[in-house]
N, C-alpha and C positions, 0 to 999 in steps of 0.2 A: 184204733179211735180211742182209747183212754188216753193216748198221747197228747193226741190231737186236741181232745178235749181240755188237758192239761196246760198246753201251748195257750189255746185260745182264752182259757181265765187266767193265764198267766199275762197276756197282751192287754185283756180289758183291764187288769188292774195295774199296771203301769201306766196305761193312756188315761186312768183316773190322776192317779198321783204325778203323772208328766203336766199334766192341764194345773194341778196345783200348783206345781213348783214354777211351771213357765209366768203362771199370772201373780205372784208372787215375787217371782225372781229369787228365789231360794235352790239353788243346787244340791245344797246341802240335805234338803230333805228326799229328792229323789237318789240321793246317793247312798244315802242311808237305809232307803227302805229295800233297795235292790243287792246290797251287798251278802246277805244271806244265800241268796239263789247260785247255783250252778253259772259258772261264766260264759259257757256258750248256750246255755239256756237264755241267759238276762239278754246277752248283746242280740241273739237271734227277735226276742218277743223287745225288748227296747225297742229294735231299729225297725219294727213294724210299728208300734206304739208310737213313733216320732211320723212316720208316714200318712196314720190314720188322723192323726193330729192336725199335721199339714191341710189335709181335705179341708178340713171345719175353717180352718183361718183363711185358706182362700176365697171361701164362700163368706163368713162373718166379720174377719179383721184382717184384710189384705194388707194393713198400714204397718202389720206385726212381724210382715216376715224377712225382715232383713234380722230382726232381733231372736227371732226363732233360728234362723240359722247360726246366730252366733252361739244362741244357747246349747243348741246341738255340738257345737265345736269345744266347747268347755267339756261338753260330756267326754266326749271322744277324748280329748286330754286325760279326763278321770277314769278313762278307760269302761266305760259305762255301753260305751254303741260302737259299731266298728267305725275305723277311720275314712271308711269312701261314705258315710252317712251325708254329710254336709253336701259333698257334690251333689249326692243323688237327690237332696232335697231343692238344690239349684236348678237340676233338671227337671226335676216335675213340676217348679214355680213356672220357669220359660216357658214349660210345655203350654201352661193356663193362662200365662197372659198375652196381650197383644203386644206387637211389637211395638209401640212407643212406650210401654210400661217397660217391657224387656230392655228398652235401652237405658231408662232410669234406674233399671235396678243392676243393671250391669258395671254400674259405678260403683257398688260394693264387691262386687268381684274383684276390680282392678283394685283398688285398695287394700285388698286382702291378699295380693299375690305373695307377699313374704312369708302371710300364714300357711299360703298351700303349698310354699317350696320348704315348710320344714320337715323334719326327716320324719315325724309320724302322720303326716299326709302325702308328702310328694310321689314316693314310690306306690302307694296305695291309691291315690287320684290323680295320677297324670293320665292315667286312659280314659276315665272318666269325664274331666274336664276336656282333652282334646275332643270326646264326643260330643258333648255338650255343647263345644264352641262352634263344631261343623253344623251341627241340627240345627242354629242359629241361623249361621252361612246360609246354608241350605234354603232357609227362608225366608233371607233377605234379598232384595234385588241390588246388584251391583253397581246399577245406575242411577239407581232411586236411592236407594241406603248407602252410599259411599263412605260417608264418615263412621257408621256406625260398623260395617265390616271392616275397617279400617284400624277401630280402636279393639276390635278383634284379635285382629292379628298381629297388633302389638301386646296385646297382652301375652300372647303366646310365646310370642318372640321373647318375652319378658320373665313368663314361667319357665319354658323350658332352656336348658343349657343351650350356648350357642353349637356346642356341637352335636346338639342332640340328632341323629342321621334320621328318624319320622319326619323333620321338618326342612331336609336338605333337596333337593336336586343333583344328586350324587352322579350319575350319569351324566347328567346335562341333557336331558329330554325336552324339548319343543313343545311347545303350547299350539298345535297344529290345529286345534277348533277356534281359535283365535284367528276368524275369518274376517277381514273388512268387505263389506259390499259398499262399492262407489257409483254403480249404474253404468257399468260398462258397456252397455247395447245403445249401437248406435243407432236404430233404429228409434230407440227411444227420444222424448222431449227433455232429456237434460243437455242434447247439446243447445237447442232454442235456449235453455232456463241458464244457462252456464254465458250464452254471447250476450243476453239481457242483464245479467245480474252482476256477475264477476268481471265490473269496469272498474277502474282508477279512475277518477278525474283529478287530476292536477293542475293546476295552471290552465285550466279549461283546453288539455291535452287528453286525452285518454289512451288509457293501456289495455290490452284486451288478453286476458289470459285464454286460451283457446282450449278447447274442448280436448285434444291430443295432448298439451302439457298434462290438463287434470288429471289424465287417463293415467300417462306415465308416472305422476308423482304417486297417484296411490298404488299403482301397481306393485310401487317398490318394498310394499308391505308384505307381500305373498314371498317374497325373499327373504325379509327380516323375520317374519314367523317360523320358516323352514330354510334355514342358512344351506342345509345338505345341496339345496338345488344347484348351487352354483358350483357346485363340482361336476355339472354337468355342461360341457360346451356351448350346446346353444341357449341354455339356461344362463350361463355366466355372459356371454354375448349379450341379452337380452337386456341382464343388469347393468352391464357397464353401457348400453346405450339409452337406457333411461334413466340412470344416474347423470349422465354427461350430459342430457336435454334439459333435468333440472336444475344444474347446478350453472350451464351456462345462462339459466334465465335469472335466476338468482345474481350471478356476476354482471349479467349485462344492464340491470336496474339499481343504482347506489341510492340507500336512503339517505333520507337528510333529516333530522330528527326534529328540528323545528318546525317543518310544512309539513310533515305526514301525520296524518291522521293516527290518532293513538291504537283504536282500536286494529287497524291496518298494521303497524308497528309491532305489536304484540302477535299478531298470524304470522307475520314472517322470521321474528325471530323465535319463537315456538317450531316450525317447518325447518329454518336452518339447522339448531339445536336438536330436532327430531331426527334428521338428515344425519349430521354429522355421529351423534351418538351412536345410531345403528352402522354407520359405516367403521366406526372404530370399534364395536364391540366385535362385529365380524374379525377385524382383523386381530383382535386379540382373544375372543373367547370359542365363537361358532368356528372359527377357520383352524382352532388347534385342537382338530381330530387327531386321533394315533394314525388312526388306519386312514388317514386322506391327507394329502399336504398339499399347500400352494405351488404352484409355478413360479420361476425366477419371474418372466412378464406378468404374472395377477400379483405380485409382492409388489415389484416397483408400482404397478398402475395404484394399488391401495396406498402406498408411502406418497406418491404424486397427489391421490385427490385428499388423504389426511391434510396434506399442508394446502391444498386449495382452499377445504372445509376451515382451517382453524385463521385462516387469511382472511375470509367473509364473513366469519364470526367477527373478529377482531374490527372490520369494518364499520360493524351494524353496530347503530348508535341506540343507545346511549350506552357506556362503559364497556364495550365490545371486546376489548382486551382483557378485562377484569373476566367478563363472561369466559371466554375462549382459556383463562389460565383455569377457572374453576373446574372447567369440564374434562380438560387436562388431567386434573386433579382426582377428578371423580372415575375415570377411565385407569389412571393408575391404582388406584385401590383395586379396582376390576381384575387388575392384575393378580393383585395378590390375593383376593379372592378364588381367581383362578387356580394359579399354585395351590392355596389349603386342599381344595375339592380334589385336587390329583395325588395330593399328598395322603390320602384316605379320608378327611376332615379330622386330624386330632384334636385331641380338647383341648381348649384353653384355660389357662392358669394365672390368674392374677398374679405376678412376680411378689415376695414375701417383701416387706420392709426390712431395712436391715436391721439385726438386733446386737447387744453389747453381748460380750463373750460372755459376760457371770450373769445374765438374764436368768429368770428361772424358765424360759420356754427354751434356752438352749442346753438349760440344765438336764431338762427333761427328755430333750430330743438327743443326746448325748447316748454311746451306746455302751450298757452297762461292761467295763472294765474286769477284764480276767484277772482271776487273783494272782497272785505272782509267784505262789507256791505252787498252782500248778504250769505256770512257765517255766521256773525251775527243774519241775522234776521232767518238760518236757525237753531242755537242754542236756538234761543230767543222760536221759535216757539214750540221748545219740554221743555221751562224753563231751558234752559242752557246758563252757559256763555262760549264765547269765548277766550280765553285768547291768540292766536296766535302762539301756540305752543302745540305739542299733547302731550307731556306728562303733562305739566302745565296744559293744558286745562284738562286732565284728573283727576288730584291730584284737581282742582278748585272745578269740578263738583262733588266729592264724596259729599260734603256739600255745595252748593252753595248759604244759608243764612249764611253770616259770622258772625253775631250777635248770632245765633245758633251753627253756629260751636266754637264759642268765650266762648259762656258757658257750654260745656261739660265737666265732670269729668276731662277726660283725661288733660285738656288746664286750668285748674282753679289750677296753682301751688302759688297762692297768699295766703300767712297764715291770719289767723281771726285777729281781731283789736284788743281783747284781748291777743291775746301769743304774737302778737310783740311788744304791747306797755306797756303789765305789765311784761313781762318776765324780771329774774333777779331781783324780788324784787319789781316791781311795783311803791315803794317808792323811789327808786334810781334813778328813772331818770331823778332826775336833773343833772348826773351825765355823762345822755347818752344823753341827749336833746342838751349837750353842742360839740355833735360830730357831724360832717357835714353830714358824709356818714350815721349816724342813721336817722339824721332829714330831710334825702332828701327821703329816704324811707317810712319813718314817714308820710309825709305830702304826697305822693303817696297813700297810704295806707288809709289814711283819706278819702282822695277828693273820692276813690272807695267804700270804706265801712261805714263812719260815715256822718249822714245829717250833723253833727255838724260844719263841714268845708265848706259847705254852707250857711252862718247865715250873714246876713246883718246885718252891725252897723257901727256906726258913728265914733266907740273908734279905732284910729289905733293901729295897731301890733308896740308895743317900739322894741321887740328885737324877733327874732327867739327861741331861747330857754325857755325864758319866754312865751309864746305862747304853745310849746309845752308839758311844767310843766303842765299848766293850762289843755290841752288837756289829757294829761295821770291822773291827778284827777281826769276831768270828768268820763272818760270812767271806773275807777276802781270804780266812784262812782257806777255809773249804774250798770257795773257789779254785786256787792255787791248787791246792791237793786234786780236785775232782781233772784239772786241766792233766795235772802232771800224770796222775793216773791214767787218762785215756791217751795222750802221747805213749806212754811205754806199752802197754797191752793193747793197742788200737781194738779195741772191742766197744760199743756202744752200754752194753749190761754193765756197769760201772758200781753195782753192790758190794761187790766183795771188795773193790781198791777205794768205795769209798769208806767202807770199816777201818781199814789198815791205815788209812791218811788219817782218819780223826783219831786213831789210834797213836798213832806217831803225835798229832797235834797236841791230844791231852799229855804224852809223855813230856811232850818239851814246856807244857807249864809247868812242870814238878821242876824245882829248883835245886841247886848241887845240895843246898841245905838242907832241904826236906828228904831227900839222898839219903843224907850223911845221917840224919834225923831215924830213920826206917830202919837203916842197917845197923845204928845202933840197939836200936829196942828188938831189932831181928822177925822184923814183921813180914810177911806173906808179902810178895811180889804183887800177889793180887788182890792184896789190901793195904795200899799206902794211903796213907792219912796228913793232910798237910798240916803241919804245924800254926797254928795263928801268929799271923804277923803283924803287927800295928807300925804303922807309918803315919808321922803326920806330914800334909801336904800344904801347906800356904795357900795358895790361889785357888788350887781345885779343892782343898777341904777334902782329900780322900778319907774314907773312913776302913775299918776294919773290916777284912771279907774273909769270909773259910768256906775252903769247899774242899768236897771228899770225894775221890776218884778211887773207883774199886774195878779192877782191870779184871778182862775177860780175856782168853787167849780165843785167837780166831778158830781154833780148830773146835774149840767149846760153842763158840757162837754159831759156826757151821752147824754142828752137831745138833743143835738144841732148835734151830732155825728150820732143819730138814725135817723135823718131827711136829711141827707146831701147824698143825693142819687148822686147829680152834684157835689162833692166835688175837681173833676180838675178845674172846673170852679173858683171853690174860690182859690186851689191854684195857679193858676196862675194870680187871683188878688193880693194875699199876696207876691208875688216877687218869687215863687220858680221854677226854672231852670226845662226844660223838663228830665232831668238825673236825678231832684230829685222826681219830679214828679212819673218815673219807678219805683226811691227807695221806695217810698210808697207803689206801686204797688205788688211789689215782695215781700217784706217784711210781706205784710198782707194780709190774707187771704179773706175777706168781704169787702165792700165800708166801712161799718160804721166801721170798726179796722183802716181802712186806713185816714177817716177823722179825726177819735181821736188824731192818731199819727201824724199826723198834725197839727190839732191845739195844741197839747199839746208843740210840739218842738214849734210853734210860739209864743206860751203865753212865753216858757221859752228861747225865744234867740233874739227876737226885742222888743226892747226899746218901741216901740209905741204900741205893743200890748195890749189891754184892753177892757171889754166884749163890751164898747159903740162903739169902733172903729169897731169891729165884726158885731155889730148889722146895724153898718152904711153901711158899705161892703157890707152885705147881702143882706141889702134893696136894695141897686143899681143893683148886680144883679138879685132881684125878685126872691130869695131863701124866700118865701115866709114862706112855711111851717117852715125849720130850723128858721127863725124870731121868729116865734110864739112859737117854743118849748123853744129856749132861753130867751123870757119875763116869760113863764110860770114858768121855772123852777127857777127863782128869790126868 
């Protein structure tokens, strides 16, 4: 009881402050007064206060009703009352006013259609607005208040979305209550009235429309309001007979626009258009039932009758052809309407205007791109690479290992060292080495194919052609030695023969003068040093060269190579780079062959190479087995 008393007290307070705020058009006064109250209690009390105040206005000042509803709408936007309150007030007003005043007030509802479609009001008020309009339609007469009824229906069509299912005849139900009574009783006086009234006088001649034609014409309305009866054989025959009689009567009397009375012309045009539209509607809509199909005879009759109706419309003055085209357009739109309903009445949406790529709207609708780091991690988990482009990523991941991809036979476009350096007669290399293009390609090929290119020496290269001449001679000598060893042994594994051939080649470089000098000095055969020899070379401008060759016997080389399982450690200490070590590894099948190839090249190319130095280096690396093997082989 105390809660009820509290609500009544709050309602009365709100009513008083509402009266003051509305009379002064000061909604801020109402807002400030209700701000400290609980929202639920405030809205309930305020709603009741608005309805109480409306009763006073209906009696005292009905001219302010529209302003009062607008005041309520503004209160809704400030969340002081529930969103349905403006429509509730309108419903109360329409219930209290006469139909003439309701028609004037409805203009306010029509003009505010955009207000009712706002997000705040639409969901909350659409059922209340529909109920309010239906209540008005029940009070109106379809024959006396036709315009007002049409305005109400147009308002609902504007207010509700086009696809609102509550306003659609989705299942295509027919209005069977639309019965046309035309006095079909033969015993009545209708026949006599027709004989007297429905006579057309033209040029002193009379055209009588008999009672039978009159009944047949209006009996067609029963088929139009319930087309399903045409699927009955008897009903179909009746429909065909009556339609044929009416159309025959229309076609037998040609109208002339100049001589006919205007009322008669309008009457016949209306009848023609009504029959034509109803006939075509049956063809396009009423007969388009899924469970019922027309027979071929019926379809042919409809096509023939439709053509006849269009012909009669085209012959009806004035502008008959134009009117027939308008009817065709209307029925064509009717086909779209039927198809749309058969598809379940999907919602219609206006096509969006094209926008530029750089516009703010496009930027807002773009999806947020994934961080590049997440994408890279996802590919990395699959042992793949992300290149930032789909096609490039696909191409790159065909072979993610670059070294493997580069070593494939399809990508090996480099010629062999012998074919390039020894082409065109090997000995004629002096002329080729002077060419800058040939020399540049030769250096690139030597860096890729020959270990002689990566040799540490203290002797600088005087001229590039001189260096290339020396490399051509060395490659020719190595090639000849390899070929001779292969012919002698017939063995594909030529590592041992290569070492012997290289040993002989080195010995050939030692001149007789060097041998004499070494013998005089009593030098060891394993430590033969070439005496510097200076020659002046004219055009070639040859400079002084100095080389030191320290020999190691084949037995020693075989012994130490067999024990060098950690040859890579020794290779690093001897100064070979990773790509040179990779060359030894790829060119030889076993560790023994790799160690032998490495030591042979070291003894051939390094001035500091000697057995003593090799022992010293291997002892520092703690290669005990290799050291013992070298000492025992001496």
